[in-house]
N, C-alpha and C positions, 0 to 999 in steps of 0.2 A: 776349755773354751778359748777362742782366739782373742788376742789383744794386740793393739797396734803400735808400731814404732816408726819413728822417722828421724831424720838428722837435722840438727841446726849447727851450722858451722860456727867456729869459735868467734869469728869476727861479726857475728850477728846476721849474716846473710843466710838464706835458706837455699842450699845447693846440694845436688846429688842426694836428695831427700828420699831415700828408699823407705817408704812407709811400710812397716812390718807389723804384723799382729801375732802375738803369742799368748798362751794362757797357761795357767798353772793347775787348774783343778783336777783334770783327769789323771795326770801322771803321779801327782803327789798325794792324792786322797786315798788311793788303794792301800790297804794294810798299814795304815799310819799309826795304829796302836795309840789312839787318842786318849784312852782312859787314864793312863798315868798322868798325862799333862792336865786333863780335866780335874783330877784330884789335886794336883799342884796348884792349879789356878784358884780352886776353892780355898786351899789352905793359905796361900801366900798373897793372893791378889784380890781378896774380897773385903779388905778393910784398909784404913789408913791411907798413907801417901801412895802406896802401890795401886789401890783401887782408884784413887783420884787421877793418877797418871794414865792408867789403863782406860778409864772413862773418856779422857781427853782424846785418846787415839780412836776409840770405838765410835765416838760421836762425830768424828771428823768426816767430811764428805769424801775425801780421798787422801792418799798419802803421797809424799814425794821422797824418792831415794836419790841421793847424790852418790853415784857409784864411782869408786876410785879406779876402775878399769877403763880401757879404751876399746870400744866395740864399733862394728860397722862394716860395710862392704869394702873390700880391698881388691882392686883390679889385678894386683900382682898375685893374690891368693884368694880367688873368689869362692872356692869351695869351703875351705877351712874358716874363712872370715865370716861367711854367712851362717855356718853351723854353730860357731861359738857365739855369734850375735844372738841367734835364736835361743840357745841354751841359757845364755845369761838372762834374757828377758823372761824365760820360762821359770827359772828358779834361782838365778844368781848364786850367792854363797849360802843361801837358805836362811841366814840370819839378817839379810838386808832386803827381804821381800815380805810384805805382810799379806799372806795368801787369803786371809778371811775378809779383807777390806774390799769395798766396791771395786776400786782399781788403784793401782800404784803407778804414778809417773816415775820413770826411771831416767835420770840424766847422767850420761857417762862423761868422763873427764875430757873427752875430745869433742864434746858438744852433741854427740848423738843422743837420741831420746827415744823412749818407747813406753809401752804400757804393759802391765800385768794385771789381768782382770779376773775377778771371781765370777763364777758362772750363774749363781742362783738368781741374781737380781735382773739379769738381761742376757739376751743371746748375742752372738758375735756381731750381727749387722748393726746393732745399736751402738756398740763400742766403736765399730768401724766408722759409722756415720759421724760420731763425735770427733774422732781423731782426724778424719779427712777435713772436717770443718775447721778444726783448730789449726791444722797445718796450712790449709789453703788461705784462710783469712790472715794468718800470721805472715805468710810470704807474699801474697798477692794484693792484700788490701791495707794492712797496717804498715808493714815495712819497718825499716831501721834507719837510724840517723847515720851520718858519715862516720862517727866514731864507734859504730856497732851497737848502740843502745836501741831498745825498742822505742818506737815513736809513741807519743801520748803523754799525758800528764800523770804524775804519781798521785796516789791517794794518801794524804797525810793521816787519815783516820784509821788506817789499818794498824792493828796492834803489833808491837814488836814480838819477835819470837821469844819463847820462854823455854828454858831447859826443864824437862820433866824430872821429877825426883823419884828415886826408888830406894827401897830397903831390901837387899837380897842376901839372906843368910846363907851359910855354907851349904846346908842341905837343899835349899832351893837352887843354888848354883849347880849342884850335882844333877838335879832333875833337868835343868835347862841344857846342860852339856850332853846328857844322854839323849834328850829329844833332838838336839842339833845333830848329834852323830847319826841318829836314825834318819833324819831328813836328808843329810848329805849322802848317806848310802843310797837312798831312793833316787835322789837327784843325779848322782854320778852314774846310775844305771841307765839313764835315758840316752839313747842313741838318736840324735836329731840331725836330719839332713834337709837343708833348705836350698832350693835351686830354682832358677828361672828356666822355663822351657820356651825357647824362641824360634824353634823350627817352623812353627805356624801357630795361629791362634783361632779365635772364633770366626774370623773372616773367611778362612779357608774351609773351616768345618761347615759353615752355613752353605758354602757352595756344594757340599755333599748332601744338602737338604736333610741335615740331621741336627737335632738339638745338641748344642755344645755340652750341656751337662750329661746327656745320655752318652755322648761320644767319650767323654772323660771317664764316666763310670764303667763303660765296657772296656776301656783301656786298662782301668784298674783291675778288673776281673782277669783280663789276659795277663797282666803283669804279675798278679798274685799266683796264678796257676804256673807261670814260668818260674816264679821264685820258689814255690813250695811243692809244686806238682799235685795240688789238690785245691778244691774249692772250700769256702768257709762262709759262715753266716756273716752277712755284710750289713752295716748300718750306714745309712745316709740321712742326714738331718734335712727335714723339709719344714719350711715356715708355715704356720697356720694363722697368719695375721689377717686373714679374711674375717676372723672371729674376734670379738672383743676379748682383750687380754690373752689372745692366742700366742702360744710359744712355738713348740715344734711337734712334729710327728716323724715317724721313722719310715723311710723307704727301704724295704728289704731288696737291695739291688742285685743280689745273687739269685737269679731265677733259672728255671729250666731253660728258658730261651737264651739267656746269657751263657749258660754252661754249654749249650749246643753250639753256639757261635765260637766260644773259646776252643772247644775240642776240634772244631773244624779248622781253626786258625793254626793249630799246632800239628795238623795232619798234612804232610807234604803232598799227599795223593789227592787232596781236595782241590777243586777248581776255584778260580777267583769268583766266578759267577755264583757258586754255592755259598762261598764265604760272604759275599755281598748280600745275598738273599737272607741268610741267617742273621747277619748284622742288622739289617733293617727290621726284621721281626723282633730281635732283642731290644733295639732302640725304641720301637713303638711300644713294647711292653713296659719298658722303663718309664716312658712318658706317661703311660696310662696309670702306673702306680704312683707317680709323682702327683698327678692331678687328684687321685683319690686321697692321698695324704694331705694335700693342701685344702681340700674341701671337707675335711672331717671324716672321711671314709677310710682312714688308715686302720691299722691293726693294733699297734703297740700301746698307744695311750689308752685304748679300751681295755687291753690286757692289764695295764697298770691299775686302772680304776677297779677292775675285778679283784686284783690283788689287795688293794687297800680295803675294799669292802669285806673280802674274806678274812683279813686280819681283824677288822672291827667286829665281825660276827663270830670270830673264832672258828671259822670253817676251814678244815684241812682239805686242800684241793690238789690231788696228784697231778692233774692237768697243768695247773698254774706252776707247780714246782718244776715240772719238766720243761715247759715252754719258756720259763723265765730263767732257767739255769744255764741255758746255752750261751757260751761266751761270744761276744762280738770280736772275732779275731781280725776283722778289717773294719775299722770305724772311720767314716769319711764325712767331710763337710765342705761345702762351698761357701766362701765369704764373698758377698756382693762387693763390687768395686764401684766407687763413685756414684752413690745413690742420688746425688744432686749435681747439677752442672757447675762445679766449683772452678774448674780450670780445664784447659784443652790438653788432653793426654798426649796427643800427637805432637803438639808444639812444645810441650814441657815434659819430655820423657824422664828427666832427672827427678821428677816428683812422683813417679809411678810407685804405687804401693806394692810391697812384697807380700802383703797380706799377713796372715797369722797362722798359728798352729796350736797343737795340743799333744799331750802324751798318749801313749797306747792305752787302750781300755783293758786288754788282756795281756797277761805276762808274756805270752808267746805270739802276740799279734802286732798289727801295725795301726798307727793313727795317721791318716792322710788328710791334709787340708789343701784346698787349691783355690786360686783366685784368677778368674778370667779377666785379664786386663786389656782393654781396647780390642783391637782387631788382630794383633800379631803376637801376643804374649800371654802365657799362662804360668803363674808362679805356684810351685808345689812345696809342701812341707811334709816330710815323712818322719815318723817317730817309731821307735821300738825300744827293746831293752837289750843291753849288752849281755845280760845274764842268760838270755834265751839262745840256745844253739840253733834254733830254727829261723831266726830273723837277722837281718842286716839292712839298715836303712839305706846305705849307699848302694847295696846290691839291688834292693827293690827300686830305688830311683833309676838305676840303669835299665832295669826291665821295663819300667814305666815309660821312659823316653822312647825305647825301641817299640813298645806296644803302640804308642801314639803314632809313630811313623809308619809302622806296619799297617795300621788300619787306614790311614789316609791314603796310602799307596794303593789300596784296593780300588779307590775311585780314580786312579790315574792322575791325581792332583799333585802338583809340585810343592815340595817343602824345602826349607833351608837347612835340613838336617845334614850334618857332616857324616859321610860314610866312612 
């Protein structure tokens, strides 16, 4: 799930604050072999000072990590700097992120800041809303003194920090080191590519009379086909907040209509007119599926409910086994940008959010998060695994950029893409 980041300059001013969101859950939860650690927790942390210290952590609203590395966007090396920024927020060194906590504030030594959020308690827009509010009020309303300190009065009643006490015997240390080694292996396998797409944004897309989300989703289908030469089951998260306590539903955005459009796009013998016709059919189908998902008429949450009931009743269902075993080799999500009017994006581009991302759901698949910012910018986050010979996040990113441009060119609309 996504988590937000931003930058606070060392002198206390808020400048070049690329708000970014990244999350840990998807990439680090798979194959984690939690059983040995669960046994170690029961053995070594269920009594005495260890239990007391662990309770203090688990009862905290959130955690703060003071990271000793310097991260953030670097104009001299934009690609590598954003990729390492994203990976650090996603997993850090593995021992300096508390992945089971609501969220962890991460402050780097150069003043950059971000969040790592656990997904169970809330979806990405909730964390995004929180972080946009924190950053905008800090920079535009509260401000700083001339010597760089935050404005406002200190609260003398806040208790002083206390060092937590632990008793770690040698055999417990061995379990900790083995768990850390496994976590680092998983984290180091994540291939993360974060980049801004500024050839055009939703302003130009709306001139094509197309939903920006449908446009991006069809570009993802085209990019995936060019990347792998085949289609795959695709997940797109849809909000169901029209309902009380609604969370998400799945839009299965790889449809017969989208496949027909993609196959036409890669066929040099097809005309622009036919490509446009099939694009509009596919875009309308996607919007229809999205409306169904938002209004409770989706598929996957009903399938999950059937699965839970079947487990409760002890009923073996070949249908559910088959339909729920298919991997999501392309998992996608859009994080809303600026849910409330906190500041003017056009006048303050240095505060534009880079959004957030997550790890791949399948070992041989991609995780793609995107944030439609203002009228002229879309930020993308692409993840995969180095260990998979089928995937490459930077290669997919290149295909995605080209797919976006190829589709907008069908409409004869001008973009800023460099040829």
